[in-house]
Structures are given as structure tokens and as C-alpha cells.
C-alpha positions in Angstrom: 38.0 -27.2 22.0 36.2 -30.0 23.9 37.5 -33.5 23.8 35.5 -36.7 23.7 34.0 -37.1 27.1 34.8 -40.1 29.3 31.8 -42.1 30.3 32.8 -44.3 33.3 30.1 -47.0 32.9 31.5 -47.8 29.5 34.5 -49.9 28.6 36.3 -47.6 26.2 39.5 -47.4 24.3 39.8 -43.6 23.9 41.9 -41.3 21.9 41.9 -37.6 22.7 39.8 -36.6 19.7 38.1 -33.3 19.0 34.4 -33.7 19.6 33.5 -32.2 16.3 35.4 -35.0 14.5 33.4 -37.8 16.2 30.2 -35.8 15.5 31.1 -35.3 11.9 31.9 -39.0 11.3 28.7 -40.1 13.1 26.6 -37.6 11.1 28.2 -38.8 7.8 27.0 -42.3 8.5 23.5 -41.1 9.4 23.4 -39.0 6.3 24.0 -42.0 4.1 21.4 -44.1 5.9 18.6 -41.5 5.6 19.6 -40.4 2.1 18.8 -43.9 0.8 15.4 -43.8 2.3 14.4 -41.0 -0.2 17.1 -40.9 -2.9 15.3 -43.6 -5.0 12.0 -41.8 -5.1 12.8 -39.7 -8.2 14.3 -42.7 -9.8 11.2 -44.9 -9.4 9.7 -44.2 -12.9 13.0 -45.0 -14.6 13.4 -48.2 -12.5 9.9 -49.2 -13.5 10.7 -48.8 -17.2 14.1 -50.5 -17.1 13.2 -53.4 -14.8 9.5 -53.9 -15.6 8.4 -53.2 -12.0 4.7 -53.1 -11.1 3.0 -50.3 -9.2 3.3 -52.3 -6.0 6.8 -53.2 -6.9 7.7 -49.5 -6.8 6.4 -49.3 -3.3 8.5 -52.2 -2.3 11.7 -50.6 -3.7 11.2 -48.1 -0.8 9.7 -50.5 1.8 12.2 -53.4 1.4 14.8 -51.0 2.7 12.6 -49.4 5.3 11.3 -52.6 6.8 14.7 -54.3 7.1 16.0 -51.0 8.5 13.3 -50.8 11.1 13.1 -54.5 11.9 16.8 -55.1 12.6 17.6 -51.7 14.2 17.1 -52.9 17.7 19.4 -55.8 17.1 21.9 -53.3 15.7 21.7 -51.1 18.7 22.2 -54.0 21.1 25.1 -55.4 19.0 26.8 -52.0 19.4 26.3 -52.1 23.2 27.8 -55.6 23.4 30.5 -55.8 20.7 31.5 -52.2 20.3 29.8 -49.2 18.7 32.7 -48.5 16.3 32.9 -52.1 15.2 29.2 -52.2 14.4 29.4 -48.8 12.7 32.1 -50.3 10.4 30.3 -53.6 9.8 27.0 -51.8 9.0 28.6 -49.3 6.7 30.6 -52.0 4.9 27.4 -54.1 4.3 25.5 -51.0 3.2 28.2 -50.1 0.7 28.4 -53.6 -0.8 24.6 -53.8 -1.1 24.5 -50.5 -2.8 26.9 -51.9 -5.4 24.7 -54.9 -5.9 21.6 -52.8 -6.3 23.2 -50.5 -8.8 24.2 -53.6 -10.9 20.7 -55.3 -10.6 19.4 -56.8 -13.9 15.9 -57.8 -12.6 13.4 -56.5 -10.2 13.9 -59.2 -7.5 17.6 -58.5 -7.5 17.0 -54.8 -6.8 14.5 -55.6 -4.0 16.9 -58.1 -2.4 19.8 -55.5 -2.6 17.5 -52.9 -1.0 16.6 -55.3 1.8 20.3 -56.0 2.5 21.0 -52.2 2.4 18.3 -51.8 5.1 20.0 -54.5 7.2 23.4 -52.7 6.9 21.7 -49.4 7.8 20.0 -51.1 10.8 23.5 -52.1 12.1 25.0 -48.7 11.3 22.3 -46.2 12.4 22.1 -46.8 16.2 25.9 -46.5 16.5 25.8 -43.0 14.9 23.7 -41.6 17.7 25.4 -43.6 20.5 28.9 -42.6 19.4 27.7 -39.0 19.4 26.0 -39.1 22.8 29.0 -40.9 24.3 31.3 -38.1 23.0 29.2 -35.1 24.2 28.2 -34.6 27.8 24.5 -34.4 28.6 23.2 -30.8 28.6 23.2 -27.9 26.1 26.2 -29.3 24.2 24.5 -32.6 23.6 21.3 -30.9 22.6 23.3 -29.0 19.9 25.0 -32.2 18.8 21.7 -34.1 18.6 20.3 -31.1 16.6 23.2 -31.4 14.2 22.7 -35.2 13.9 18.9 -34.6 13.3 19.6 -31.8 10.8 22.1 -34.0 8.8 19.7 -36.9 8.9 16.8 -34.8 7.8 19.0 -33.1 5.2 19.9 -36.6 3.9 16.2 -37.4 3.4 15.5 -34.0 1.9 18.6 -34.0 -0.4 17.6 -37.4 -1.7 15.3 -35.8 -4.3 17.9 -33.4 -5.6 20.8 -35.9 -5.6 18.6 -38.6 -7.2 17.2 -36.3 -9.8 20.6 -35.0 -10.9 22.0 -38.6 -11.1 19.0 -39.9 -13.1 19.1 -37.0 -15.5 22.8 -36.8 -16.0 23.8 -40.5 -15.7 21.3 -43.3 -15.0 19.0 -44.5 -12.2 21.6 -47.0 -11.2 23.8 -44.2 -9.9 21.4 -43.3 -7.1 22.8 -46.5 -5.5 26.3 -46.7 -7.0 27.1 -43.2 -5.6 27.1 -44.8 -2.1 30.2 -46.9 -3.0 32.9 -44.2 -3.2 31.3 -42.2 -0.4 31.0 -45.2 1.9 34.6 -46.1 1.2 35.8 -42.7 2.3 33.7 -42.7 5.5 34.9 -46.2 6.2 38.5 -45.2 6.0 38.0 -42.1 8.2 36.0 -44.0 10.8 38.6 -46.8 10.9 41.3 -44.3 11.6 39.6 -41.8 14.0 36.4 -43.1 15.7 36.9 -44.2 19.3 35.6 -47.5 20.4 33.1 -48.0 23.3 30.7 -50.7 24.5 28.6 -51.6 27.5 30.3 -53.7 30.2 28.2 -56.9 29.8 28.4 -59.8 27.4 24.7 -60.9 27.1 23.8 -62.8 24.0 22.0 -61.2 21.0 18.2 -61.8 20.7 18.2 -63.0 17.1 14.7 -64.6 17.4 13.3 -61.3 18.5 14.8 -59.5 15.5 13.5 -62.1 13.1 10.0 -62.0 14.6 9.6 -58.2 14.6 11.0 -57.9 11.0 8.8 -60.8 9.7 5.8 -59.3 11.5 6.3 -55.8 10.1 6.9 -57.1 6.5 3.9 -59.3 6.6 1.7 -56.5 7.9 2.9 -54.2 5.2 2.3 -56.9 2.5 -1.2 -57.4 3.8 -2.0 -53.7 3.7 -0.7 -53.5 0.2 -3.1 -56.3 -0.9 -6.1 -54.3 0.2 -5.9 -52.2 -3.0 -6.5 -55.1 -5.4 -8.3 -57.6 -3.0 -10.2 -55.5 -0.5 -10.1 -55.7 3.3 -12.2 -58.8 3.7 -10.5 -61.1 1.1 -8.5 -64.0 2.4 -5.4 -62.7 0.4 -5.6 -59.6 2.7 -6.8 -61.1 6.0 -4.3 -63.9 6.2 -1.1 -61.8 6.0 -2.7 -59.1 8.3 -3.6 -61.7 10.9 -0.2 -63.5 10.5 1.6 -60.2 10.9 -0.2 -59.3 14.0 0.4 -62.8 15.4 4.2 -62.4 14.7 4.3 -59.1 16.5 2.4 -60.6 19.4 4.8 -63.5 19.5 7.7 -61.0 19.5 6.3 -59.2 22.5 5.8 -62.6 24.3 9.4 -63.6 23.6 10.7 -60.2 24.8 8.8 -60.6 28.1 10.3 -64.0 28.8 13.9 -64.0 27.4 16.7 -63.2 29.8 18.4 -60.9 27.3 15.6 -59.3 25.4 16.1 -57.3 22.2 13.7 -54.7 23.5 13.4 -54.8 27.3 9.7 -53.9 27.8 10.7 -52.3 31.2 12.2 -49.4 29.2 8.7 -48.3 28.3 8.0 -47.7 32.0 10.1 -44.5 31.4 7.6 -41.9 30.4 10.1 -40.1 28.2 11.0 -43.2 26.3 7.5 -44.5 25.8 5.8 -41.2 24.9 8.5 -39.9 22.6 8.8 -43.1 20.7 5.0 -43.4 20.2 5.0 -39.8 19.0 7.9 -40.6 16.6 5.9 -43.6 15.2 2.9 -41.4 14.4 5.0 -38.6 13.0 7.0 -40.9 10.9 4.0 -42.6 9.4 3.0 -39.3 7.9 6.4 -37.6 7.3 8.0 -40.6 5.5 5.3 -40.5 2.8 5.9 -36.8 2.0 8.9 -37.2 -0.3 7.4 -40.3 -2.0 4.2 -38.5 -3.0 5.7 -35.1 -3.7 8.2 -36.6 -6.2 5.5 -38.7 -7.9 3.2 -35.6 -8.0 6.0 -33.5 -9.5 6.9 -36.0 -12.2 3.7 -37.9 -13.0 1.2 -34.9 -12.7 3.2 -31.7 -13.2 5.5 -33.2 -15.8 8.8 -32.2 -14.1 12.0 -34.1 -15.1 13.8 -36.0 -12.3 16.3 -33.1 -11.9 13.7 -30.4 -11.9 11.6 -32.4 -9.4 14.7 -32.6 -7.1 15.4 -28.9 -7.5 11.7 -28.2 -6.7 12.2 -29.7 -3.3 15.3 -27.8 -2.4 13.4 -25.2 -0.3 11.8 -28.1 1.7 15.3 -29.5 2.2 16.6 -26.2 3.6 13.5 -25.9 5.8 14.0 -29.2 7.6 17.6 -28.3 8.3 16.6 -24.9 9.5 13.9 -26.4 11.8 16.4 -28.9 13.3 18.9 -26.1 14.0 16.3 -23.8 15.5 14.9 -26.4 17.9 17.7 -26.4 20.5 17.5 -22.6 20.7 13.9 -22.9 21.8 14.3 -25.8 24.1 15.6 -24.0 27.2 12.9 -21.4 27.2 9.9 -23.3 26.0 10.6 -26.9 27.0 10.8 -30.1 24.8 7.1 -30.8 24.7 6.1 -27.3 23.6 8.7 -27.3 20.8 7.6 -30.8 19.6 3.9 -29.8 19.6 4.6 -26.6 17.7 6.6 -28.4 15.1 3.9 -31.0 14.6 1.2 -28.3 14.2 3.3 -26.5 11.6 3.8 -29.8 9.7 0.1 -30.5 9.9 -0.7 -27.1 8.4 1.7 -28.0 5.5 0.0 -31.3 5.0 -3.4 -29.7 4.9 -2.2 -27.1 2.4 -0.7 -29.8 0.2 -4.0 -31.8 0.2 -5.5 -28.9 -1.8 -3.2 -29.7 -4.8 -4.6 -29.7 -8.3 -3.5 -31.3 -11.6 -2.5 -27.9 -12.9 -1.0 -26.5 -9.7 1.5 -23.7 -9.7 4.9 -24.4 -8.1 4.8 -21.8 -5.3 1.4 -22.9 -3.9 1.4 -26.6 -4.9 5.0 -27.6 -4.0 7.2 -25.0 -2.5 4.9 -23.4 0.2 3.4 -26.5 1.7 6.7 -28.4 1.4 8.5 -25.7 3.5 5.8 -25.9 6.2 5.8 -29.7 6.3 9.6 -29.9 6.6 10.1 -26.9 8.9 7.7 -28.6 11.3 9.4 -31.9 10.9 12.7 -30.4 11.8 11.4 -28.6 14.8 9.7 -31.6 16.3 12.4 -34.3 15.6 15.1 -32.8 17.8 13.1 -32.6 21.1 11.5 -36.0 20.4 15.0 -37.6 19.9 16.3 -35.9 23.0 13.4 -37.0 25.1 13.5 -40.6 23.7 17.2 -40.9 24.7 16.9 -39.3 28.1 16.5 -41.1 31.4 17.8 -44.5 30.4 21.0 -46.0 31.8 24.3 -45.8 29.9 24.3 -49.6 29.3 21.1 -49.3 27.3 22.3 -46.3 25.2 22.6 -48.2 22.0 19.2 -49.9 22.5 17.4 -46.6 23.2 19.2 -44.9 20.3 18.0 -47.8 18.1 14.5 -47.3 19.3 14.5 -43.7 18.1 15.2 -44.7 14.5 13.1 -47.9 14.8 9.9 -46.0 15.9 10.3 -43.4 13.1 11.1 -45.9 10.4 8.6 -48.6 11.4 5.9 -45.9 11.4 7.1 -44.7 8.1 7.1 -48.1 6.4 3.6 -49.1 7.6 2.5 -45.5 6.9 3.7 -45.7 3.3 1.9 -49.1 2.8 -1.3 -47.5 4.2 -1.0 -44.2 2.3 -0.1 -45.9 -1.0 -3.1 -48.1 -0.7 -5.4 -45.2 0.1 -4.0 -43.1 -2.8 -4.2 -46.0 -5.3 -7.8 -46.8 -4.3 -8.9 -43.2 -4.7 -7.1 -42.9 -8.1 -8.7 -46.1 -9.3 -12.2 -44.9 -8.4 -11.8 -41.4 -9.9 -13.0 -41.2 -13.4 -11.4 -44.0 -15.4 -8.6 -44.3 -12.9 -5.9 -42.8 -15.2 -4.6 -39.4 -16.0 -3.3 -36.5 -14.0 -6.7 -35.7 -12.3 -7.1 -39.2 -11.0 -3.5 -39.3 -9.7 -3.9 -35.9 -8.0 -7.0 -37.1 -6.2 -5.2 -40.1 -4.8 -2.1 -38.0 -3.7 -4.4 -35.4 -2.1 -6.2 -38.0 -0.1 -2.9 -39.3 1.2 -2.0 -35.8 2.5 -5.4 -35.3 4.1 -4.9 -38.6 5.9 -1.4 -37.5 7.0 -2.9 -34.3 8.4 -5.2 -36.3 10.6 -2.4 -38.5 11.8 -0.3 -35.5 12.8 -3.1 -33.9 14.6 -3.6 -37.1 16.5 0.1 -37.0 17.3 -0.3 -33.5 18.7 -3.0 -34.6 21.1 -0.8 -37.5 22.3 2.1 -35.2 22.9 0.1 -32.8 24.9 -1.3 -35.5 27.1 1.8 -37.7 27.5 5.1 -36.1 26.7 7.1 -34.8 29.7 7.6 -31.0 29.6 11.4 -31.3 30.0 14.2 -33.6 29.2 15.1 -35.9 32.2 18.6 -36.7 33.3 19.9 -40.2 32.9 19.8 -42.2 36.1 23.3 -43.5 35.3 25.0 -40.2 35.3 
């Protein structure tokens, strides 16, 4: 059995651990992070009833987590490089677990949203370390491709299993348990990681770029808020334009700070690497569509088809299995077909699923309105995610491993959070202008338009991949 590989550019305190144990602990952390992106979806109607949340408030239960997650991920990746990947893994998991407890005990909507934002912050510290610990333990080549595929499958499975886990907890216990369940699980993973994970970090002691993290997070949140205001105010109202312009200005200021600071959160020079720039852009586009799938599918199943939370979760089990299958099949195809071909094929399969789902009706049958398109969407997502993650982490130096790993999740989640804001606004606007804006037919029209928009986004992503992605995974210059 292989042992954790030594990476000479890193300062490491190593124990001769089986590789599978490092991979298992890293994947357990990733599973929790991604699970909480989707686990709340089936609980949204119950949360709304119990805490009196508005329609836009429901969107922010998801987006408060996603925006904090995406905005602070780069900071989390750099902190792992500087202060130790194991240390940041433990800090992030501890913060995530405590925030889950606070969210489960929330008595008002603002308390829940605050807890979700802190959860996202914990996840942002935790998530980059999961991939970096894994890539440090497994040498570059086929073994690492298989390990990344496992990491991708577990992460995708976490997102997919969210519906089933959340549905069962809401039906059997209460919506609060979709958050409280993280507490015992997080405690177990913390204990195992404290005992068995090896420590590693980059060899420098540059300071953290906290201003950069605050600017990109504030910019992303302000943009999402501005987009969400278009539903009620329109695109030309001051209530919409002011946050949109402010958000763009904050993002622009972030880029200016990154270009000038001696220790940037996101070294813009990394984007001179074709693999890093193209794969992260493709992940952003894919994430903006894929992230919305679970949100709208669970709402369609419950609000239109009348499924209970548990039945809605069970209805998405085939999709959950499909994304895991796609993630595990991808590395088998990579040697023969190349990373770009596999990524493009996956995106095309997902686009076909989105197009099929956009034909949904208010009285749809399960095989053709939920199961079939869901399988295609998630099979394609699994196939494309592994080669994109492998491309995005290839070619960079070992000292930037945490940062590049953070970019992988940041691109996908940032695209997802902005995509959810856009898709939710599009769906709500169509619903409001269909008939009297109420009832199953109106809701279905809105959800269907969101999936049609997602189809277009994915096809745009396919074109970008064909023109820009490298055909094969490059070898790190530091190795």
C-alpha cells in the first residue's frame, strides 16, 4: 500500500500513513462542505413557515452560505499554505460545526442567515485544505487522477445526497436537524483528523491579504443583492443599479489591490497559465448552471408535484448516483481521450439534461420530469468536474497548491451563487407574469425558464472549453 508522498518543497511533519486514510479524511471534510450547499433545499418550505422568511429570504438561506464560502475561499487556501493545511482544516471544521449548531437553534430569520454565513466562512477555510492535503499525499499521475476523482465524487455525492438527507430529517424530525446533524459528524471527523492527518505548509511566511478577501466577498454579496432586487424593482431602478454598480466597483477595487499588493490573495500572474485560467472560467460557467439544479428540482418536486420532503429527496437518488458514477468514470477516459474531450462530453450531456428538464409540466410524470433529466444533468456534471479540477490544479508551483485548490472551489461556488441569484430572479419574474402569478402552472413556467437559461450557459461553456482548454493535463513546474 502506498504511503503519503514526500513533497520536498514543503515543510512537513510526516507520519507514515496509508494514502487512503489521508484521502478518506480529506473527502469527509469535503463531503460536509458540499452537503450543506444543498441539504437545506428540501427544508426551505419548512424554514419559511417556522421563521416567517420571505421568498427572497429563502434564496439567501442558500446564498449566505455560498457567498461567504466563495468569497473567503482564496483566503482559506493561502492560510493553509502559510500556517499549515492540517491546522486550517481543523480551524475551518471547528467553525463550521459551531455555526451549524447556532443555525439549528436559530429563533429568527436573521439568526439563521448569520449562522449560514459563518458556516460558509468555516467551509472556506476548510475546503481548500481538503484538496491540498490530498494532492500532497498522492504523487502526480494516474494515482492522483483517481484520488481527485474520489474527492470529486464524494463532493458531488455530498451535494446530491443533500436532498435525501434533508428530506429524511425534515420528515422524521424537524428542519433544524439539517444543520444540527453536522455537529456529531463534525466532531468525529475533527477527532480523526487531529489524530491522523499529516501537517504541511509552504516554506514562506507572507502575510494574509485580508483586504482582498473582504473586497471580493463584499463585491460578490453586493452583486447578488442587486441581481435579486431586479425582480421587484426592475433593472433600471436606483434600488437595483446602486448595488450592481457598487458590487462591480468592489470587484474592480479587489483586482486593483491584487495587482499592487506584495502578497496578493489571488496572484493575477497565475492566470497566465492556460490550464488555470481556462479551467477556472469553465468551472465558473458550469457552476452557475449546476448549482441551481438542486434548488429548482426540490422546489418543483414539493411546490408543483406535491412531494413530501422525504419523497422529494428519494426522487433525486438516481441523480445522486449518476453524479458519483460520472466522477468515477472520468479518470478511466482521461488517458485515452484527454481532459478537454472528457470535460466537453460531460458538459454536453449535462446540457441535454437541462434542455429535457426545461420541458417540465405542472402534471409531469416522475420518469420524464425528474428522474431522466436529473440523471443526464448529474452524469454530465460528474464527467466534466474531474478533468476540470485536474486541469485547474496542474502546472502551478507547489508553494501555490493551496491557492490553486482554493480557486477550484471559488470559481465553481462563485459562479453558483451569482447563477442562483440570476436564475431565481428569472424564474420569479416569469412566474409573476404567468396568469395571476400563483399556482402550479405559474411556478412551472418559472422553473422551466431557469433550466432553459442553464442550457444556454452550458452550451456557452462547451464553446469556451473547445477554444481554450488544453487537451492534456500539464505537469507542475515545481516537480
